[in-house]
C-alpha positions in Angstrom: 0.0 0.0 0.0 2.8 2.5 0.9 4.7 1.7 -2.3 1.8 2.7 -4.6 1.1 6.2 -5.9 -1.2 8.3 -3.8 -4.4 7.8 -5.7 -3.7 4.1 -6.3 -2.9 3.7 -2.6 -6.1 5.5 -1.6 -8.3 3.2 -3.8 -6.5 0.1 -2.5 -7.1 1.2 1.1 -10.8 1.9 0.3 -11.1 -1.6 -1.1 -9.4 -3.1 2.0 -11.8 -1.1 4.2 -14.7 -2.5 2.1 -16.0 1.0 1.4 -18.2 1.6 -1.6 -16.8 3.9 -4.4 -17.6 7.5 -3.8 -17.1 10.9 -5.4 -14.3 12.9 -3.8 -16.2 16.2 -4.5 -19.7 15.0 -3.7 -18.8 13.1 -0.6 -16.2 15.3 1.0 -16.4 13.8 4.5 -15.7 10.3 3.2 -12.8 11.6 1.2 -11.3 13.4 4.2 -11.6 10.2 6.4 -9.9 8.2 3.7 -7.1 10.7 3.3 -6.5 10.8 7.1 -6.3 7.0 7.4 -4.1 6.7 4.4 -1.7 9.5 5.5 -1.4 8.0 9.0 -0.5 4.5 7.5 2.1 6.0 5.2 3.6 8.0 8.1 3.8 4.9 10.3 5.5 2.9 7.5 8.0 5.7 6.8 8.9 5.9 10.6 9.7 2.2 10.6 6.8 1.0 12.8 6.0 -2.7 12.9 3.1 -3.9 10.8 0.8 -4.3 13.8 1.7 -0.8 14.8 0.9 0.5 11.3 -2.5 -1.1 11.5 -3.1 0.5 14.9 -2.1 3.9 13.4 -4.7 3.5 10.7 -7.4 2.5 13.2 -6.4 5.3 15.6 -6.9 7.9 12.8 -10.3 6.5 11.9 -11.4 6.4 15.6 -10.2 10.0 16.3 -12.2 11.4 13.4 -15.4 9.7 14.6 -15.0 10.1 18.4 -14.0 13.8 18.4 -17.0 15.1 16.4 -18.5 18.0 18.3 -15.8 18.1 21.1 -13.6 21.0 22.0 -9.9 21.0 21.4 -9.0 20.1 25.0 -11.5 17.2 25.0 -10.0 16.0 21.7 -6.5 16.0 23.2 -7.8 13.9 26.1 -9.3 11.4 23.7 -6.0 11.2 21.8 -4.1 10.6 25.0 -6.5 7.9 26.2 -6.3 6.1 22.9 -2.5 6.2 22.8 -2.4 4.8 26.3 -4.8 2.0 25.3 -2.8 0.9 22.3 0.6 1.5 23.9 1.3 -2.2 24.5 1.0 -2.9 20.7 3.6 -0.2 19.9 7.3 -0.4 20.4 9.0 1.8 23.0 8.9 5.6 22.2 6.5 5.0 19.2 3.5 6.4 21.1 5.3 9.7 21.2 5.8 9.6 17.5 2.1 9.0 16.8 1.2 11.7 19.4 3.3 14.2 17.6 1.9 13.2 14.3 -1.7 13.6 15.3 -1.0 16.8 17.1 0.5 18.4 14.0 -2.2 17.1 11.7 -5.6 16.6 13.5 -5.2 18.9 16.5 -3.5 21.8 14.6 -6.3 21.9 12.0 -9.0 20.7 14.5 -11.5 23.5 13.8 -11.3 23.0 10.1 -11.9 19.2 10.5 -14.9 20.0 12.8 -16.3 22.5 10.3 -16.3 19.9 7.5 -17.2 16.8 9.4 -20.0 18.3 11.6 -21.8 20.6 9.3 -24.1 19.7 6.4 -23.2 20.9 3.0 -25.5 22.3 0.4 -24.3 20.5 -2.7 -25.4 22.0 -6.0 -23.7 19.9 -8.6 -24.8 19.7 -12.2 -23.6 16.9 -14.4 -23.8 16.8 -18.2 -23.1 14.1 -20.7 -20.5 15.3 -23.2 -19.7 13.2 -26.2 -16.3 13.9 -27.6 -15.5 13.1 -31.2 -11.8 12.5 -31.7 -10.3 13.8 -34.9 -9.5 11.2 -37.6 -6.1 9.6 -37.7 -3.9 11.9 -39.7 -2.1 10.6 -42.8 1.7 10.2 -42.8 3.7 13.3 -43.5 5.1 11.7 -46.7 1.6 11.8 -48.3 1.0 15.4 -47.3 0.8 18.2 -49.9 1.0 21.9 -49.8 -2.3 23.7 -49.0 -2.5 25.4 -52.4 -1.8 22.2 -54.2 -4.5 20.4 -52.1 -7.0 23.2 -52.9 -6.0 22.9 -56.6 -6.6 19.1 -56.6 -10.0 19.6 -54.9 -11.1 22.1 -57.6 -10.1 19.6 -60.3 -11.9 16.8 -58.6 -15.0 18.9 -58.1 -15.1 20.0 -61.8 -14.7 16.3 -62.9 -17.4 15.2 -60.6 -19.7 18.0 -61.9 -19.1 17.0 -65.5 -19.9 13.3 -64.8 -23.1 14.4 -62.9 -24.1 16.6 -65.9 -23.7 13.7 -68.3 -25.6 11.3 -66.1 -28.4 13.9 -65.7 -28.6 14.3 -69.5 -28.9 10.6 -70.1 -31.6 10.3 -67.5 -33.5 13.3 -68.9 -33.2 11.9 -72.4 -34.7 8.6 -71.3 -37.5 10.3 -69.5 -38.4 12.6 -72.5 -38.3 9.6 -74.8 -40.7 7.7 -72.6 -43.0 10.7 -72.4 -42.9 11.0 -76.2 -43.8 7.4 -76.6 -46.8 7.8 -74.3 -47.9 10.9 -76.1 -47.6 9.2 -79.5 -49.5 6.2 -78.1 -52.4 8.4 -76.9 -52.4 10.3 -80.2 -52.5 7.0 -82.1 -55.5 5.8 -80.1 -57.2 9.1 -80.6 -56.5 8.9 -84.4 -58.1 5.4 -84.6 -61.1 6.5 -82.7 -61.5 9.6 -84.9 -61.1 7.7 -88.2 -63.8 5.2 -87.1 -66.2 7.9 -85.9 -65.9 10.6 -88.5 -63.4 10.1 -91.3 -62.4 13.1 -93.5 -61.1 16.5 -92.4 -61.1 15.5 -88.7 -58.7 12.6 -89.6 -56.3 15.0 -91.3 -56.4 17.4 -88.4 -55.7 14.6 -86.0 -52.7 13.5 -88.0 -51.3 17.1 -88.0 -51.8 17.3 -84.3 -49.9 14.0 -83.8 -47.0 15.2 -86.0 -46.9 18.5 -84.0 -46.8 16.6 -80.7 -43.8 14.5 -81.9 -42.0 17.6 -83.2 -42.5 19.4 -79.8 -41.1 16.4 -77.9 -38.1 16.3 -80.2 -37.6 20.0 -79.7 -37.6 19.7 -75.9 -35.0 16.8 -76.1 -32.7 18.9 -78.4 -33.0 22.0 -76.2 -32.1 20.0 -73.1 -29.2 18.3 -74.7 -27.8 21.5 -76.2 -28.1 23.3 -72.8 -26.4 20.4 -71.0 -23.7 20.2 -73.6 -22.9 23.9 -73.1 -22.7 23.4 -69.4 -20.3 20.5 -69.9 -18.2 22.6 -72.2 -18.0 25.3 -69.6 -16.9 22.9 -67.0 -14.2 21.6 -69.4 -13.0 25.1 -70.0 -12.7 25.8 -66.3 -10.8 22.5 -65.8 -8.5 23.3 -68.8 -7.8 26.7 -67.3 -6.8 25.1 -64.0 -4.6 22.6 -65.7 -2.8 25.3 -67.6 -2.2 27.4 -64.4 -1.1 24.9 -61.7 0.1 26.2 -58.3 3.8 26.8 -57.8 5.3 23.7 -56.0 6.9 24.2 -52.6 9.8 24.3 -52.3 10.1 25.9 -55.8 12.3 24.1 -58.3 15.9 25.4 -58.7 16.5 27.9 -61.5 18.2 27.0 -64.7 21.5 28.7 -63.6 21.6 26.7 -60.4 20.9 23.5 -62.3 23.8 24.3 -64.7 26.2 25.0 -61.8 25.2 21.7 -60.1 25.7 19.7 -63.3 29.1 21.4 -63.9 30.2 20.5 -60.4 29.1 17.0 -60.8 31.0 16.6 -64.1 34.2 18.1 -62.5 33.9 15.6 -59.6 33.6 12.7 -62.0 36.7 13.9 -63.9 38.7 14.1 -60.7 37.7 10.6 -59.7 
């Protein structure tokens, strides 16, 4: 217990005392009692007391906190004296004086503070909230990283390519939809034509044929207008993409100038000749 870190030792002592888990802030009395017992045990171990004496030091700390509640300082000193006399046979010679000095400098010196905390009720106003923390994604290796301007440039190219693919897909879907609508319109016009020819042949039949041809022309016009508009939009996206390709960002670090390259190549050739 004495070899553990403070918090680990406190939790180990709590388990040995068979206390339930508690919140140090919400249950301040229990926390102070545990700290007092733990500190007395660690002190006894550091002073070289025997293991039975260490146990007695822990028991004495717990009993003093409970038996001195509401008493005056003089009464608390009398309680401390009586308890040391009672457990003196279990302590080696001169060890009661060590424990007496310890409890005097800890419990008795801060006695009023202990009494204030242990004897008075606290108004606890504690608000708890559930906070969900989303950790950031695992970053990529630095070797795969690119400059910010280059990354933005790549994102623009990818967005233009995706928009072009989406435009083509929309054009194909719209073409199929308009073709199906044209087929339905022609089917209805054909049935109307058959019904008109059976009922009243003549001028009405010619008028129905003209109407059917006009319907087909109107459907074809809508298809052509849509395809032309979409084609212009695709060409505009291609022009934007081409402009980006022709103006790429300057790489970082910038490539060496032609003069520097020439100097390096000359130095390399001279070194080869020397070798």
